[in-house]
C-alpha positions in Angstrom: 338.7 24.2 175.6 337.9 23.8 179.2 334.9 21.7 180.3 332.3 22.9 182.7 332.5 22.1 185.5 336.3 21.8 186.1 339.2 23.5 187.8 340.4 24.5 184.3 337.1 26.2 183.5 336.9 28.1 186.8 340.6 29.1 186.5 340.0 30.5 182.9 337.1 32.7 184.2 339.1 33.6 187.3 342.0 34.9 185.1 339.7 37.0 183.1 337.9 38.5 186.1 341.1 39.3 187.9 342.2 41.3 184.9 338.9 43.1 184.5 338.7 46.7 185.6 334.9 46.7 185.5 334.8 43.8 188.0 337.0 45.9 190.3 334.7 48.9 190.1 331.9 46.8 191.6 333.7 46.9 195.0 335.2 44.4 197.3 333.9 40.8 197.4 335.0 38.8 200.4 333.3 35.4 200.5 333.9 31.8 200.0 331.4 30.4 197.5 330.6 26.8 196.6 329.4 25.7 193.2 327.7 22.3 193.0 326.8 20.6 189.7 325.7 17.1 190.0 328.3 15.3 192.1 331.0 17.8 191.5 331.6 20.6 194.0 334.0 23.5 193.8 335.1 26.3 196.1 335.7 29.8 194.9 337.5 32.2 197.2 336.9 35.9 196.6 339.1 38.4 198.4 338.9 42.2 197.9 338.9 42.8 194.2 339.8 39.3 192.9 338.9 35.7 192.8 341.9 34.5 194.9 341.5 30.7 194.4 339.6 27.8 193.1 339.6 24.2 194.3 337.6 21.1 194.1 336.0 20.1 197.4 333.7 17.4 198.8 330.0 17.8 199.5 330.9 17.7 203.2 333.1 20.8 202.7 330.1 22.9 201.8 329.7 23.4 205.6 332.8 25.6 205.4 331.6 28.0 202.6 329.5 31.1 203.1 326.9 29.8 200.6 326.8 27.6 197.5 325.0 27.6 194.2 323.4 24.3 193.3 321.8 23.2 190.0 321.7 20.1 187.9 324.4 19.9 185.2 321.7 20.5 182.6 320.6 23.7 184.3 324.1 25.0 184.6 324.6 24.3 180.9 321.4 26.2 180.0 322.4 29.2 182.1 326.0 29.4 180.7 324.8 28.9 177.1 322.2 31.7 177.6 325.0 34.0 179.0 327.2 33.3 175.9 324.3 33.8 173.5 322.6 36.8 175.0 325.3 38.6 177.0 324.6 40.3 180.2 322.0 42.7 178.8 319.6 39.9 177.6 320.1 37.3 180.2 317.2 35.0 180.8 319.1 33.3 183.7 320.4 35.8 186.2 321.5 34.4 189.5 318.8 36.3 191.3 316.1 35.1 188.9 317.3 31.5 189.3 317.3 31.9 193.1 313.8 33.4 193.2 312.3 30.7 190.9 314.1 27.7 192.4 312.3 25.1 194.3 313.6 22.1 196.3 316.0 24.0 198.6 316.8 27.0 196.4 319.7 27.9 194.1 321.7 29.8 196.7 322.0 27.6 199.8 323.8 27.7 203.2 323.8 26.0 206.5 323.8 29.5 208.1 321.2 32.1 207.2 323.6 34.9 208.1 326.3 33.6 205.8 323.7 33.1 203.0 323.2 36.9 203.1 326.6 37.2 201.4 324.9 35.9 198.2 322.6 38.9 198.2 325.3 41.4 199.3 327.7 40.3 196.6 325.3 39.2 193.9 326.4 41.9 191.4 330.1 40.8 191.6 329.1 37.1 191.4 326.9 37.8 188.4 329.8 39.6 186.7 332.0 36.5 187.4 329.5 34.3 185.6 328.8 36.9 182.8 332.5 36.9 182.1 332.4 33.1 181.5 330.8 34.0 178.1 334.4 34.8 177.0 335.5 31.3 177.7 335.0 28.7 175.0 333.3 26.0 177.0 332.4 22.4 176.4 330.0 20.6 178.8 330.3 17.3 180.6 326.6 16.6 179.8 324.3 17.3 176.9 325.0 18.1 173.3 325.3 21.9 173.5 328.5 23.8 173.5 329.5 27.4 174.1 
């Protein structure tokens, strides 16, 4: 069972998404996205109709991504557990809702406002990526909850 956040966890979701016809129907998604949870930072590369790659990066490497999503480990856990429990139809934590309600720099961040626009342009595909994570049995590096 992969732990969030980890390469193994993102690879498990990546494999599911890349074999998901519904994801492909959402259209092309060309962006490099960072995910930051505590001190851990990952880069997800999306090309056309798939997630082409996942790797761990440093915080300094965030300058090279189009945008990144940043929350505390506890907030990520709450979001992913809600996704697993309620499915896409009953989500309390959508990416847009989190972004609109975030303080202290926001949830979706970038060093370039133009590149940050990719979050809004591709939010449906990115939401589907995280919704698909409900199919992955997940343990968390923090907290007592599990998925």
